[in-house]
C-alpha positions, 0 to 999 in steps of 0.5 A: 558308476563312480562311487568306489564303495559300491564296488564289490569287495572281490574286485580289490585283492587287498580287501581279501588278503593281507600280511600282518604281524607274522600272520596271513589274513584271508577272506573265507570265500566259502562263506560269501555272501552270507558271512564276511569271515577272515581266517588267520594263518600262522604257518605255511602249512595253514596257508597251503590248506586254505588254498586246497580247501577253496577258502581262497580261489582264483589263479592270482589271488591264491598265488598272492596267498602262497607267496605270503606263506613263504614269508611265514616260512622265512619268519620261522627260521629267522636268525638261522644260517642262510642255508637253513632259511633257504631250505625252509623257504624251498620246502614251503615252495614245494608244498605250495606248488602241490596245492592247485597245479593248474594255474600259472600264476602260482608257479611264477610267484614261487620262482620269483620268490625263491630267487628273491630270497637268495638275493636278499640273503646275499644283500643282508636283507631281511628275507620276510620283509623282502617277500612280503614287500614283493607280493604286496607290490604284485597284488597291487599290480595285479589289481591294475591289470584286472581293471585294465583287462575289465576296461578293455572288455567293456569296450567290446560290449554293446548296449543290451548285451546278455552275457553268459558267464561260468564260474567266478571270472575274478576281479576283471569281470567285476571291472568289466561290468563297472566300466560297462555301467560307466560307458551307459550300457545296460548289460545283464548276465546269466550265471551258471551256479558252478557245482560243486562250490557254487562260485557263480551262485555265491560270488558272481551273482552277489557281486552283479547284484551289488552293481545293480546289473541284472543277473539270472542264475542257471544250473550248469546244464542250461547254457546250451538251451539259453543259447539255442533260444537266442537268450545270450549275445556273448560268453565270457569267462576268465582262464586259469592258464593260456597256452602260447598257441591259444588253448584255454584252461578254465573251470570244467564245463567251459569247453562245452559252452564254447562249442555251442557258442560257436555253433550258435554264432555267439562270440566267446571272449576270455578275460586273459588278464596279463596274457599267456604263460611263456612256459606253455606252448600248448595243451601238453603243458597244462596240468589238469588239477583232479580234486577229491571226488568226494566234492562232487558227491556233496554240495555245501556240505550236504551229501547229494548221492547215496553211499556206493556212487563213484564220482570224478572231479577234473577241476578244469577243461581245455578249450582249443583256440578255434572256439575263442573269439578273442582273448582280452588283456590289459594290453589290448585284444588278441586273436587266441592263435596270436595271443603269444604276441602279447609278449612282444614282437621279439618273441617267437612261438616254438 
């Protein structure tokens, strides 16, 4: 597996997002895999709405989009006083922070860019250009982290593995499959369809097909039965945030699969990309996003229940570290309870 053109588009963030002539160009993931549509955002509010409407998804990608949104804010007040520029960027950052509160990447991106804007102004640099340069560099670094994480995950797979996954585990999942194939390992996937946006059915399954990896789609209620039947050898997901004590927040449903996996003696590996959030000591530091209940009452724009039915939609759940076999990062593999060591021996959990 060496032909770059066979690697799915979602493996590289630059394929899905760019800043061009004062506009943020975003691949519309809601239209994949049937259509390749890019939307154009000219204001930070349009970027924020694109994030909220799931046009761009995943903790790292949406943080990059939000960063480019701050560049649009800076552009809108170009030539104004430093105070006005910082105020505009600050307002944009506050708006972006409200879009998807669970993932930690967004907070760090916004904080870094607020600091960067102040330094750029003091140094007489163009704020818009400084922000764009920083975000683009972070995207490149993010792609490197994703591939390294995927490579480390592939090293833990064995020939013949049957892998259950939930939602779309991002670029690292694609790279895990790519490197497993390069290592001569034959693996196959069981993908949950992942209501209500069907990321597993649309994004993960199509990426696997493009790579030539056998994939079987199942509804979100079937994984327990698959594991009971011995049809699964490993469970692999990503995480939107990892706490220093090893708790994992991921797409809602992950916790119940992790519990069944442990009961059945099946390893649960988390693609942890760049490690834990240094700000998050434990579950008390995780904010679970609760989305519009209307999204549960619909599927692909079609209502699935009668009027008068109520709904509830927590977008994520939390899996305690005792259900996680290992967290796989770009720097190696860590037991969940020791994932804080990713940050270095000098770091102390408190």
